[in-house]
N, C-alpha and C positions, 0 to 999 in steps of 0.2 A: 700318525696315529693324531698328533696334535692339531693338524690341519684340517685329519677329519670329523674329529670332537667340536671343533668350531664351528664347520663349517652345520652341525647335523643343531646346532645351540639354536645360528642363525637360523635355519629354518625357521624350529621351535620359534622359537621369536617371532616367524613372521607369520604361521599360522597364528600363532597367541593374537596380535593383532588384529589381523584379518576379523577373528575370533570376537574382537574386541570393537571393530570398528570396520563390520562388513554395511557394505553400501545399502540405501536404503533400499528396495525392491521396487517402489512406485516409479525412480526414475527412467527415464524411457532412452532420454542423453543429457548430457551435460559439457559445456566449455568453459573453459576460460582464458579471456582473452584482453591481455596487455601489453606494457611497454615495461621497463626496466625503469621506468617512474612510478608516477600516480595517477593510475586511472582511476575515477569514481563519480557518483553521485548516477547513474547512468537510469534511463529510460524507455522506457518499453515501448514499440506497437507494432500488433498484429496486422499483418497486412495480406493479399492473398494469396502471396507465394513465397513464402515466409515470415522474416521478423524484421521492424526497423532495429536498430539499438544505438543512441546515442548517448555520452556524458562526456562529463568534462578530463582531461587527459593535461599531462605535463611532460606522455615520454616523445624522445623521439623517437628514430628507427630503430628496433628492438621488439621481442617478443612477434606479438601480431600486427603490431603496427608501422606498417611503408611509406611513415613520411615524419618529416621531422618535426620538431612543435615552431609556428608564427613566433614565439614570446613566452610569455609567460605560463597562461592554460587558457587551450579551446577546445571547441567543439570536436568532437569525434565521434562518427556517424558511421554506424556499419549495416549494411545488407545480409542477412543471412538465409539461406535456402528451411525450408521444414525439417533440415536435418543438421541445423546448426551451423552447417558452411558458412561462409565469407563468403561472398559473392561481390562488394566490393565495399571501399572505404573511405574515408573523406575525414582529411582534419581539416578545417576552419579556423581562424582566429587573425586576429592582428598581432600586433608586438607586447599587448599587453596583456590583460586577464579576462578571457573569454567564458565564460558560464553557462553549457544550458540545461533548459532546465524542462522543454515540455515536446516532446513529437508530437503530430497529426497529420491528418491527411485531407486530400482538395479535391475538389469534386470531379479533376479532370485525371487524377492518379499519381498528381503529386504532393511533396511533402514542405509543411510547415515545419519551421527549426524554429524556438525562440527562447534567451535568454538574457544575459547580462554581459556587456563588454563597457571598458575604459579605457579600448582601443584605440590610438588614434588610426590616417587614412597609415594601413598596411598590409602586407598578409594580403589576406580576403575581402578588407574589412574597406569601404568607399566611402566612408562618409569618417570625422573627427568624432573624438566623444562632445557631448554638449555640454559636460563639468562629470565628475567621479563618474560614474557607473549607470550607464544610460538601457534603454529595452534596445534589444536587438534580436530584429526578425526578421529572415530566410525564405524563401522558399528554393526548394531543391524540385528537378525534375524527376522523374523514376529513375535513373541511368544514377543522380548523386550532385549531374551537373545545379550549379545558380541560376536560378533564371530571374533572381530578385533579391532587396536587402532593404534595408529600412533602417536607420538607428532613431528614437524617439528619447528624449529627455528636459531634464532641467541639469541645473545646475550641484545637485546633491545628487544620490546616488541612488539609482532604478533600478528598482529587480522587475521583470516580466516571471509570473509559474502559470500563463496557459497564454495561447496563442492558437486559434480555431476560424478555422472559415464557416463563417455564418451564407444562411438561403439565399444572399440578395448576391453571394459571391461576395461581400467584402471580407472583412475579418474582428473577430475583435479577441482583446489584448487585456490582459488581466494580471497587475502586480502589486509589490509596492514600492515607496515611493517617500525619500526625505525631502524633494524637492519641492523651493516655492514656485510661485510663478515665475517663470524663467524659462529659456527657449521653448519647449513642445508646449509646455504642460504652461494654461491659463489660467489654471483654478488653483484657491489656494490653500495650503498644508494646515490640518489642523491635529495631526496624528505625531509625525515624530518618529516611526512614516505613517503614512496612512493608506490608502489602497486607493492607486490609480486603474481606471477601466478607457481605454478608448476604439470607441467604435472608428472603425476604415474603409472606407469605401473599398471598389474595384482597385483604383487607381492609385492605392495608400495613403491619398491625403484620409485627413481626419474629418468625420462627418459630425463623432461629439466625443465629448470627454467627462469624467464625472470625478470627484473622489469621496469618495464612501468613509466616516469614522462612526462607529457606534456613542463615546465619548468622547471629546474634545481634550485633545493632551494626552490622554493613553496610544500606545503604539500597539499598529495593526499589523499583524505578518501575515502578508498572503499564503493561502494552501494551494488551493486551484477553484475552476468554475467549470460550472457544465450549461449546455444551451437545453432550455424542456422545448418539448417539442411540440409549442404556438409560439415557439421565438423569442419567448422570457430566455435572462440569465437569474445562474444559482450560484451565491460563492461564500467560500469556506474563506477560515482567515481563525489568527489567534491572536484575543485582545488581550495583551498584557500592561497590569499596571503599575509600572516603574521593576519588571523582575519581583516583585513579590505575592503577587497572585492574578491566574490568567483561566483565562476561562474560552470556551468557540464561542464565535463570531460566526452566523451565518447569515446571508442578506438577500434577499430575491429585487430584483428590478425586470422593467417592461422593455420592451424593446429598444425603448427611446432612451433608455438610464436612468429615468422613476422609480424610485423607491418603496415596491408596493410591499415588501413586510422587513423586519429586519430584530435579529432574537439573538438573546445571548443565551448560554448552555454551560452549564457548569456546578462544582457545588464549594467545599468551603474551603479548595485547596485551592491546586494546579488541574488544570486542561488546559493541554500544547497539541496543538498542528490534526486538527481535522479536515480530515479528506473526505469527498462529497461523492454523490454519484447519483443517478434517476434509475429506479424501480421502476418494474413496468408497468406498476397501476397508476404509476406518475405523482409517486413519495416519493421517498428520496431517503437514502440511505448515509449516515453519516459517523466516520470512526478516526479516532484520535486513541490522546491516553489521558489518561486522570490519574491522579494520584490520592482522588477525595474520597471522605466515609458517605456515609447517608446523608444529603446534606442538600439545599436546595434542591436542581435540578436532579439530583442523583438520588437512589433508589435499592442500589448496594453498595457494601460496604467494597474499598480496598480491598484484593486477595495480598498483596506485600506493600512493592512500590506502585510503582505505572504500572496499570494494565490499560486491555485495549477496552475503550469502552464506544458502543456503539449503540446509536440512535435511530431509529427508523421515524422521519418525520411526514404528517402529512402535506398537501401544498400550499396550506396557509403558514405550516411550518413548527403545527401541535406535535407532543410526544407521542406516536403510535404507541412503543416499544422502546424499550433500550436493555443494554446487556453490557453489564460488568465481565469482563473474561482476562485470566490473567495465572500467573502463578507468585511463588515468593519475593523471587525480586522485580526485572523491572521489563516493564516488555512498551514497546515503542511503535505501531500501524504506519504505513507511509502504505497503503495504497488499500480502496476499498471497490469490488467490480458487483454488479448484480450479473447473476450469473441465467444460464438459458431454462433451467430448471422455476423459476422466480428466487433461489436460495441469494446469497451473499459469500463472498468470499473477502475474507480479508487478512491483508498480507504484512509483515513485518518482522520486527526482530525480538528477542526473549532471550535474556540469564541464567532464566528459572528452572531447575532440575525440578522433578515432578511433585505436584505440590498444586494445589486450589486444582483450577482446569485444565493443568497440562500433564497429559497424560505421558513424556518421554523426559527423560532426564539431555539436559543439556551436551551438547558435542567436543564444545573448548569452549569460547570465550562466548560471543552473540553468535545468536543460529538465525538462519531465517527461522520463522515460525507461521507457519498457513494456515487457516483454523475456517472452514466452512459450515454456516448455518444456514437451518432455513428463512422462512419466508417472516418467523415469529422472532428471530435471532437467538436461537438452541440449536447448541454444537449438533453440526452430523459428524464432522469426522475435522485432525489436525494431525496439523506432520510438521517435525519437530525435522531441520535439514539442516547442517555444518559441520566444518571442519574444525581443527584445533587450535583455533586461530580466533580472530574477528569474521562476521560474516552479517551484514548487517546492508539497510536500504531497502529489501525488500518489494516487487512491486510483481503485478499481477495482470494475465491477460489470460481469459478461455478460450480456447481453441477448438477442434472438431471432436467428433466422439468422446465426451468427457476429459478430453487433456485439456491439459493449462499449462500457460509458462511463468518461469518465475526469472525474475531480473532483477539481480544486487552486486554487491558487493565484497570484496573478500581479499584479505591478508592472509588467509591456509592454502599452506602446502598440500598433498596428496596424505590424507585424515579423513577418517570416519567415514560421510557419504562422499566426500573429495577426491576425485584422481587425478589431478593435472596437482602440480606446483606451481605456486604463483609466480607471474613474472618480473615481481619488482615490487613496490609499496605496496598497491592497490591494484584490483582488476579488477574489469568486470566478471561475475559466474552467474552462466542461465541456463537452466535448465531445463525441459519437458518433463511432464507429471504425468502419467496416467491417475483418475482418480474413479477409476470402476476397479480393475484389478485389478487386485495384490493387497488392496484394501481389509487387514481385519475385521472389519464391526463388519462385515458381509455373514459371516461366520458367527459372531456373537446374535445380532437381527433374529439367525433359525433356531437360536438353541431357548430363546426369549419366551414364555407365552404367560398372559393376563387373563381373569378371570375372575368373578365375572366379566363380563362386559358387557352391557353395560353395568356399570360396581355401585350399590349404595351407599353402605358401611363399610364396607372392607374389601379388599384388591390383594387379590393372592397375588404373589408376583414367583414365577419357576424359571430358574436359567439350568434346568439341565447338567443338574452337577460341576457349572461351571461356579468361579467364586466369585463376586461382583466386590467390587469397593466401593461404590455410595450410588444411589440413587437419586434424580435429581425433579422434581412434577412442575412443568410450566403451564400456565394456564392459555389459552390461546393467543393473547396479549406477550405472551415472551414472558412474565410475571414468575417468578419460581418461588412457589404457592408452597413448597413443602421436602426437607431432603430425607434423605436415610440413611444409617450408618451400611455398612458394608454384611455379607450375610453370603452365605454358602448356600449353596441349591435353589434352596425358597426362602420365603418369607411373606408374610400376612403384613400388609399395614393398613390401618384407621385412616377412613377417606371420608369420614361421617359429616365431619367441618366442611369437606370445601360444598361450594355454590354448585349448584347441577350446570352440566353440559360438557364439554369437552376439553380433553387435558395431553398435554405430552410428559411420555417418560421416559424421561433418558439415566439408562444402562452408562456406566465404567467397568472398563474388568482391563487392569495396564492399559495399552496406548487404544486398548478394541472402548471404542462408540456406541449404541446404540442408541435407537429412540421409537419408541413405537407408542399410539393415541389409546385413550380407554374413557369411554362414556359415563359423569357422574349423574346420576337420577337424582 
């Protein structure tokens, strides 16, 4: 009798746990990939027949890892098919520490891997360190075999963040450097670190190199670089004043390395780690973290601690619109992409429960937080994904048919959205999400009506017996112009003070978000 009772109690606990931590319905599949030690900082690349995932690993053979560590930390690259199964994997490293930071495709179907290394000749490494850590760049063929590699550096620490092939068959390498003139570096350092860019010929000889800093003696920490449609380069970094205050730093240069414009963006406090992507209209979208209130370039207060701070810049660096997106605690974006519909997806991590713009509670520690906005920064949907512990460093790629791929690191076991236990300390956690089926905002959208439309003095909001938590009205430039407290079923609001033109009305009900337009006469 006792064993039967114990069994029934166990089943009851399982049912309760399932109800509390049901898997998010938008997840198509997920994979936890790791070894017994620490596997972290993954980077995601969508390829024609699947995904390429690369990060830094300290694991020996264990879990999914099929090769031992070469020394300290190694590059670990895996090719997955479209259902997340491992096709091949490669451990690449020397006897020291090798940290992977970027993946990109080449014109001939191969892959470029960039990162930093302090390893001497050992393992796969064929050149000694130039001193400290160096840029270590590698080309793989489509099967993962090394075609070439190059070590680039000075006598101090140099860390590459972006490696891409250019239209002329050469390569552009971008990162942060503490080195002065030494080794491969022929330009002085005024940043500690500063930003160091090299343009390589197809034969890997250096065509030109330059260093960039907005304010001499300040620190410049590289984030990423994009190649524009006309062959210019635009890159983002954090400008740091000795840990006291920091700002976004965005620089655009031409194909010869000459600066076209060079701007900083920020408020009174701290802005960190801006990532940049080109838009469909020739503009640029920037996403980083900010804890500033209204001040400087910032036109909204912080929601709590650090928030996502999203900027769209025109081709000359002027701000088209901005949005501060966050909850009561901390948020940190790690990626931003332009989507096929002209909107944007920001991915990162959040510690917040329901508060501010956040419509779901934390699943445990830190979670992946994926936010989709339209072309002027108004939220159209969001998703909180996580397990019981720390899930962060989320990056995103758009797939086919409205699907997206998300990749980050996790130490969570089976809990909440996570269906596999951790393999060790940290693992790669990769998910495919359906962003069109199973999202609640579609049903909310169909219940809402606005009239009259166009409106002159008042606007009637009807929600068909639905409780609405809040309503925000945005201009066509993405500026928040009016906010309305929650209501049941219907509410009449005064819009007489608004200027004539089109506006977005955003409704939030629980985790549902819907956006409609109206015309102010």
